[in-house]
N, CA and C atoms as a LAMMPS dump frame, in Angstrom:
ITEM: TIMESTEP
0
ITEM: NUMBER OF ATOMS
372
ITEM: BOX BOUNDS ff ff ff
-5.0000000000000000e+02 5.0000000000000000e+02
-5.0000000000000000e+02 5.0000000000000000e+02
-5.0000000000000000e+02 5.0000000000000000e+02
ITEM: ATOMS id mol type element x y z
1 1 1 N 475.812 267.511 -208.393
2 1 2 C 475.483 268.821 -208.934
3 1 3 C 476.626 269.775 -208.61
4 2 1 N 477.148 270.409 -209.613
5 2 2 C 478.278 271.316 -209.405
6 2 3 C 477.801 272.642 -208.831
7 3 1 N 478.726 273.389 -208.296
8 3 2 C 478.418 274.688 -207.719
9 3 3 C 477.818 275.626 -208.759
10 4 1 N 478.359 275.583 -209.969
11 4 2 C 477.857 276.463 -211.036
12 4 3 C 476.419 276.143 -211.391
13 5 1 N 476.03 274.881 -211.378
14 5 2 C 474.663 274.532 -211.75
15 5 3 C 473.681 274.806 -210.618
16 6 1 N 474.179 274.941 -209.37
17 6 2 C 473.29 275.234 -208.245
18 6 3 C 473.054 276.723 -208.07
19 7 1 N 473.888 277.542 -208.66
20 7 2 C 473.715 278.994 -208.542
21 7 3 C 472.452 279.435 -209.247
22 8 1 N 471.88 280.439 -208.706
23 8 2 C 470.709 281.031 -209.342
24 8 3 C 471.202 282.01 -210.394
25 9 1 N 470.706 281.862 -211.593
26 9 2 C 471.159 282.726 -212.678
27 9 3 C 470.184 283.879 -212.855
28 10 1 N 470.707 285.068 -212.808
29 10 2 C 469.914 286.265 -213.028
30 10 3 C 470.398 286.919 -214.306
31 11 1 N 469.476 287.523 -215.066
32 11 2 C 469.917 288.206 -216.277
33 11 3 C 470.856 289.363 -215.929
34 12 1 N 471.864 289.529 -216.722
35 12 2 C 472.838 290.598 -216.508
36 12 3 C 472.837 291.479 -217.744
37 13 1 N 472.652 292.766 -217.517
38 13 2 C 472.674 293.71 -218.633
39 13 3 C 474.124 293.932 -219.064
40 14 1 N 474.32 294.079 -220.334
41 14 2 C 475.673 294.252 -220.863
42 14 3 C 476.308 295.539 -220.329
43 15 1 N 475.571 296.626 -220.371
44 15 2 C 476.111 297.899 -219.914
45 15 3 C 474.976 298.69 -219.289
46 16 1 N 475.097 298.982 -218.02
47 16 2 C 474.03 299.667 -217.29
48 16 3 C 473.778 301.068 -217.849
49 17 1 N 474.773 301.675 -218.495
50 17 2 C 474.578 303.018 -219.043
51 17 3 C 473.655 303.005 -220.266
52 18 1 N 473.434 301.82 -220.866
53 18 2 C 472.552 301.717 -222.021
54 18 3 C 471.081 301.597 -221.636
55 19 1 N 470.792 301.391 -220.344
56 19 2 C 469.422 301.19 -219.881
57 19 3 C 468.619 302.468 -220.059
58 20 1 N 467.413 302.33 -220.589
59 20 2 C 466.544 303.477 -220.841
60 20 3 C 465.313 303.376 -219.946
61 21 1 N 465.214 304.218 -218.898
62 21 2 C 464.013 304.181 -218.07
63 21 3 C 462.816 304.718 -218.855
64 22 1 N 461.642 304.369 -218.395
65 22 2 C 460.419 304.838 -219.041
66 22 3 C 460.192 306.306 -218.711
67 23 1 N 459.54 307.018 -219.605
68 23 2 C 459.253 308.438 -219.385
69 23 3 C 458.112 308.614 -218.39
70 24 1 N 457.138 307.71 -218.422
71 24 2 C 455.959 307.813 -217.554
72 24 3 C 455.57 306.436 -217.039
73 25 1 N 454.735 306.443 -216.007
74 25 2 C 454.189 305.189 -215.489
75 25 3 C 453.281 304.545 -216.53
76 26 1 N 452.596 305.361 -217.319
77 26 2 C 451.72 304.832 -218.363
78 26 3 C 452.529 304.043 -219.401
79 27 1 N 453.664 304.592 -219.819
80 27 2 C 454.527 303.902 -220.777
81 27 3 C 455.033 302.581 -220.186
82 28 1 N 455.423 302.616 -218.907
83 28 2 C 455.885 301.398 -218.237
84 28 3 C 454.765 300.37 -218.154
85 29 1 N 453.546 300.841 -217.889
86 29 2 C 452.418 299.909 -217.778
87 29 3 C 452.103 299.25 -219.122
88 30 1 N 452.081 300.017 -220.191
89 30 2 C 451.809 299.423 -221.51
90 30 3 C 452.9 298.42 -221.886
91 31 1 N 454.154 298.74 -221.579
92 31 2 C 455.259 297.817 -221.845
93 31 3 C 455.085 296.538 -221.03
94 32 1 N 454.697 296.701 -219.764
95 32 2 C 454.481 295.551 -218.89
96 32 3 C 453.379 294.659 -219.434
97 33 1 N 452.265 295.245 -219.818
98 33 2 C 451.141 294.452 -220.324
99 33 3 C 451.499 293.77 -221.637
100 34 1 N 452.276 294.434 -222.489
101 34 2 C 452.714 293.8 -223.736
102 34 3 C 453.605 292.592 -223.414
103 35 1 N 454.482 292.742 -222.437
104 35 2 C 455.353 291.642 -222.046
105 35 3 C 454.581 290.484 -221.433
106 36 1 N 453.599 290.798 -220.596
107 36 2 C 452.792 289.747 -219.979
108 36 3 C 451.935 289.034 -221.019
109 37 1 N 451.407 289.79 -221.979
110 37 2 C 450.613 289.179 -223.058
111 37 3 C 451.478 288.27 -223.921
112 38 1 N 452.689 288.726 -224.214
113 38 2 C 453.614 287.899 -225.007
114 38 3 C 453.968 286.628 -224.25
115 39 1 N 454.201 286.752 -222.957
116 39 2 C 454.521 285.581 -222.147
117 39 3 C 453.352 284.594 -222.139
118 40 1 N 452.131 285.113 -222.008
119 40 2 C 450.95 284.248 -222.016
120 40 3 C 450.783 283.542 -223.356
121 41 1 N 451.257 284.178 -224.424
122 41 2 C 451.18 283.579 -225.76
123 41 3 C 452.321 282.6 -226.019
124 42 1 N 453.237 282.47 -225.049
125 42 2 C 454.307 281.49 -225.191
126 42 3 C 455.686 282.05 -225.435
127 43 1 N 455.822 283.359 -225.505
128 43 2 C 457.149 283.955 -225.728
129 43 3 C 457.968 283.854 -224.446
130 44 1 N 459.262 283.756 -224.609
131 44 2 C 460.165 283.767 -223.464
132 44 3 C 460.722 285.173 -223.336
133 45 1 N 460.559 285.747 -222.164
134 45 2 C 461.058 287.094 -221.901
135 45 3 C 462.52 286.968 -221.47
136 46 1 N 463.419 287.617 -222.201
137 46 2 C 464.841 287.579 -221.896
138 46 3 C 465.333 289.011 -221.746
139 47 1 N 465.974 289.292 -220.635
140 47 2 C 466.448 290.651 -220.365
141 47 3 C 467.475 291.089 -221.399
142 48 1 N 467.36 292.356 -221.809
143 48 2 C 468.353 292.956 -222.686
144 48 3 C 468.172 292.686 -224.161
145 49 1 N 467.114 291.969 -224.557
146 49 2 C 466.951 291.657 -225.971
147 49 3 C 465.88 292.506 -226.662
148 50 1 N 465.295 293.46 -225.956
149 50 2 C 464.286 294.317 -226.553
150 50 3 C 464.916 295.407 -227.403
151 51 1 N 464.07 296.23 -228.012
152 51 2 C 464.56 297.335 -228.833
153 51 3 C 465.378 298.315 -227.985
154 52 1 N 464.918 298.545 -226.743
155 52 2 C 465.643 299.392 -225.803
156 52 3 C 465.832 298.578 -224.526
157 53 1 N 467.038 298.532 -223.983
158 53 2 C 467.205 297.834 -222.706
159 53 3 C 466.49 298.604 -221.598
160 54 1 N 465.656 297.918 -220.853
161 54 2 C 464.87 298.553 -219.795
162 54 3 C 465.425 298.191 -218.421
163 55 1 N 465.141 299.022 -217.415
164 55 2 C 465.725 298.797 -216.089
165 55 3 C 464.979 297.767 -215.242
166 56 1 N 464.076 297.008 -215.849
167 56 2 C 463.273 296.088 -215.065
168 56 3 C 462.729 294.975 -215.942
169 57 1 N 462.009 294.084 -215.3
170 57 2 C 461.239 293.039 -215.965
171 57 3 C 459.765 293.395 -215.767
172 58 1 N 458.863 292.858 -216.586
173 58 2 C 457.437 293.145 -216.375
174 58 3 C 456.963 292.817 -214.959
175 59 1 N 457.504 291.754 -214.376
176 59 2 C 457.096 291.363 -213.02
177 59 3 C 457.459 292.41 -211.975
178 60 1 N 458.487 293.206 -212.217
179 60 2 C 458.87 294.26 -211.274
180 60 3 C 457.779 295.323 -211.176
181 61 1 N 457.191 295.672 -212.3
182 61 2 C 456.114 296.664 -212.314
183 61 3 C 454.877 296.074 -211.632
184 62 1 N 454.597 294.808 -211.899
185 62 2 C 453.451 294.14 -211.265
186 62 3 C 453.644 294.084 -209.753
187 63 1 N 454.871 293.835 -209.301
188 63 2 C 455.135 293.805 -207.857
189 63 3 C 454.876 295.169 -207.218
190 64 1 N 455.23 296.245 -207.911
191 64 2 C 454.939 297.588 -207.392
192 64 3 C 453.429 297.793 -207.275
193 65 1 N 452.701 297.347 -208.28
194 65 2 C 451.243 297.463 -208.258
195 65 3 C 450.669 296.617 -207.122
196 66 1 N 451.189 295.415 -206.928
197 66 2 C 450.731 294.54 -205.86
198 66 3 C 450.978 295.173 -204.494
199 67 1 N 452.131 295.809 -204.334
200 67 2 C 452.428 296.467 -203.06
201 67 3 C 451.429 297.597 -202.781
202 68 1 N 451.084 298.371 -203.809
203 68 2 C 450.087 299.432 -203.626
204 68 3 C 448.739 298.843 -203.226
205 69 1 N 448.382 297.713 -203.811
206 69 2 C 447.12 297.049 -203.466
207 69 3 C 447.146 296.578 -202.009
208 70 1 N 448.252 295.973 -201.602
209 70 2 C 448.364 295.482 -200.219
210 70 3 C 448.38 296.629 -199.207
211 71 1 N 448.867 297.778 -199.622
212 71 2 C 448.854 298.968 -198.757
213 71 3 C 447.515 299.695 -198.827
214 72 1 N 446.601 299.188 -199.627
215 72 2 C 445.271 299.765 -199.841
216 72 3 C 445.33 301.175 -200.425
217 73 1 N 446.359 301.402 -201.261
218 73 2 C 446.456 302.671 -201.969
219 73 3 C 445.686 302.614 -203.276
220 74 1 N 445.481 301.391 -203.792
221 74 2 C 444.618 301.157 -204.95
222 74 3 C 443.712 299.973 -204.606
223 75 1 N 442.619 299.838 -205.344
224 75 2 C 441.735 298.702 -205.099
225 75 3 C 441.553 297.889 -206.387
226 76 1 N 440.708 296.888 -206.322
227 76 2 C 440.543 295.995 -207.473
228 76 3 C 439.988 296.714 -208.696
229 77 1 N 439.223 297.759 -208.489
230 77 2 C 438.7 298.526 -209.623
231 77 3 C 439.837 299.176 -210.405
232 78 1 N 440.828 299.707 -209.689
233 78 2 C 442.009 300.275 -210.35
234 78 3 C 442.729 299.203 -211.161
235 79 1 N 442.921 298.042 -210.552
236 79 2 C 443.637 296.953 -211.219
237 79 3 C 442.86 296.485 -212.454
238 80 1 N 441.546 296.403 -212.327
239 80 2 C 440.708 295.954 -213.453
240 80 3 C 440.823 296.924 -214.63
241 81 1 N 440.757 298.222 -214.354
242 81 2 C 440.861 299.223 -215.42
243 81 3 C 442.261 299.187 -216.044
244 82 1 N 443.294 299.06 -215.214
245 82 2 C 444.651 298.968 -215.757
246 82 3 C 444.796 297.743 -216.662
247 83 1 N 444.222 296.625 -216.255
248 83 2 C 444.315 295.407 -217.068
249 83 3 C 443.572 295.56 -218.39
250 84 1 N 442.336 296.023 -218.332
251 84 2 C 441.511 296.136 -219.544
252 84 3 C 442.177 297.045 -220.578
253 85 1 N 442.555 298.247 -220.155
254 85 2 C 443.121 299.194 -221.107
255 85 3 C 444.584 298.881 -221.413
256 86 1 N 445.271 298.216 -220.497
257 86 2 C 446.626 297.756 -220.778
258 86 3 C 446.637 296.699 -221.872
259 87 1 N 445.653 295.804 -221.847
260 87 2 C 445.553 294.794 -222.906
261 87 3 C 445.229 295.433 -224.248
262 88 1 N 444.45 296.506 -224.223
263 88 2 C 444.116 297.225 -225.466
264 88 3 C 445.268 298.096 -225.953
265 89 1 N 446.201 298.409 -225.056
266 89 2 C 447.349 299.265 -225.345
267 89 3 C 446.95 300.701 -225.693
268 90 1 N 445.822 301.147 -225.163
269 90 2 C 445.391 302.542 -225.296
270 90 3 C 444.754 302.974 -223.973
271 91 1 N 444.98 304.218 -223.564
272 91 2 C 444.324 304.695 -222.338
273 91 3 C 442.845 304.968 -222.596
274 92 1 N 442.042 305.009 -221.541
275 92 2 C 440.631 305.382 -221.722
276 92 3 C 440.534 306.808 -222.273
277 93 1 N 439.572 307.018 -223.134
278 93 2 C 439.381 308.326 -223.771
279 93 3 C 438.359 309.125 -222.968
280 94 1 N 438.775 310.218 -222.313
281 94 2 C 437.825 310.983 -221.492
282 94 3 C 436.738 311.671 -222.316
283 95 1 N 436.937 311.789 -223.631
284 95 2 C 435.913 312.396 -224.486
285 95 3 C 434.767 311.436 -224.763
286 96 1 N 435.018 310.158 -224.572
287 96 2 C 433.99 309.141 -224.802
288 96 3 C 433.211 308.956 -223.5
289 97 1 N 431.884 309.159 -223.519
290 97 2 C 431.107 309.099 -222.274
291 97 3 C 431.283 307.8 -221.476
292 98 1 N 431.416 306.685 -222.149
293 98 2 C 431.561 305.403 -221.444
294 98 3 C 432.929 305.255 -220.783
295 99 1 N 433.91 306.049 -221.208
296 99 2 C 435.267 305.939 -220.673
297 99 3 C 435.601 306.994 -219.623
298 100 1 N 434.69 307.896 -219.326
299 100 2 C 435.02 308.99 -218.396
300 100 3 C 435.397 308.483 -217.009
301 101 1 N 434.607 307.587 -216.453
302 101 2 C 434.923 307.039 -215.13
303 101 3 C 436.185 306.205 -215.197
304 102 1 N 436.324 305.413 -216.254
305 102 2 C 437.522 304.592 -216.42
306 102 3 C 438.763 305.479 -216.511
307 103 1 N 438.651 306.615 -217.173
308 103 2 C 439.794 307.528 -217.299
309 103 3 C 440.203 308.079 -215.927
310 104 1 N 439.231 308.442 -215.116
311 104 2 C 439.527 308.947 -213.769
312 104 3 C 440.244 307.874 -212.944
313 105 1 N 439.742 306.649 -212.99
314 105 2 C 440.35 305.543 -212.242
315 105 3 C 441.739 305.225 -212.793
316 106 1 N 441.878 305.255 -214.112
317 106 2 C 443.174 305.026 -214.783
318 106 3 C 444.209 306.032 -214.293
319 107 1 N 443.833 307.322 -214.286
320 107 2 C 444.758 308.369 -213.841
321 107 3 C 445.13 308.18 -212.374
322 108 1 N 444.148 307.871 -211.522
323 108 2 C 444.427 307.647 -210.1
324 108 3 C 445.449 306.524 -209.928
325 109 1 N 445.217 305.416 -210.601
326 109 2 C 446.092 304.254 -210.463
327 109 3 C 447.509 304.578 -210.939
328 110 1 N 447.637 305.21 -212.095
329 110 2 C 448.967 305.515 -212.625
330 110 3 C 449.67 306.594 -211.807
331 111 1 N 448.918 307.55 -211.283
332 111 2 C 449.525 308.569 -210.421
333 111 3 C 450.096 307.927 -209.157
334 112 1 N 449.392 306.946 -208.615
335 112 2 C 449.869 306.263 -207.409
336 112 3 C 450.991 305.285 -207.714
337 113 1 N 451.03 304.747 -208.925
338 113 2 C 452.074 303.809 -209.316
339 113 3 C 453.376 304.517 -209.683
340 114 1 N 453.283 305.756 -210.11
341 114 2 C 454.47 306.46 -210.616
342 114 3 C 455.57 306.621 -209.565
343 115 1 N 455.223 306.976 -208.345
344 115 2 C 456.247 307.218 -207.327
345 115 3 C 457.07 305.965 -207.02
346 116 1 N 456.448 304.793 -206.76
347 116 2 C 457.282 303.606 -206.516
348 116 3 C 458.162 303.245 -207.721
349 117 1 N 457.652 303.475 -208.914
350 117 2 C 458.455 303.179 -210.111
351 117 3 C 459.628 304.155 -210.22
352 118 1 N 459.429 305.395 -209.832
353 118 2 C 460.531 306.376 -209.841
354 118 3 C 461.6 305.997 -208.805
355 119 1 N 461.143 305.562 -207.628
356 119 2 C 462.099 305.163 -206.592
357 119 3 C 462.985 304.007 -207.038
358 120 1 N 462.441 303.114 -207.829
359 120 2 C 463.195 301.957 -208.299
360 120 3 C 463.988 302.248 -209.581
361 121 1 N 463.84 303.453 -210.123
362 121 2 C 464.569 303.808 -211.333
363 121 3 C 463.934 303.278 -212.602
364 122 1 N 462.699 302.809 -212.501
365 122 2 C 461.991 302.285 -213.665
366 122 3 C 461.442 303.421 -214.517
367 123 1 N 460.998 304.493 -213.847
368 123 2 C 460.504 305.69 -214.527
369 123 3 C 461.484 306.819 -214.235
370 124 1 N 461.831 307.568 -215.267
371 124 2 C 462.803 308.674 -215.117
372 124 3 C 462.17 309.859 -214.402
């Protein structure tokens, strides 16, 4: 096995100045869920081939969420609401009586997720 074949290959962005961070944690979450859904459907996620080059992979956002869970800043209810509405690609509607509690939990989770994403440069 040659040295080149033993190296771990990481995706390299063509130009870091072209990277577009997300405006909000909500936008990053919907992008993450779309990427995870595509991966589950069999798509291969390749860095730099999207419409806009992003500063992360979907797994990076999930790792931030996992860290918040391990720090007990969010709980499984937050994760469940993020998953359900992330798969739908729409936030809970606070005007709809059945979504009022989900909207509160959604906002809590995204408010807590935003700071770690900002620190990593994922959210502007």
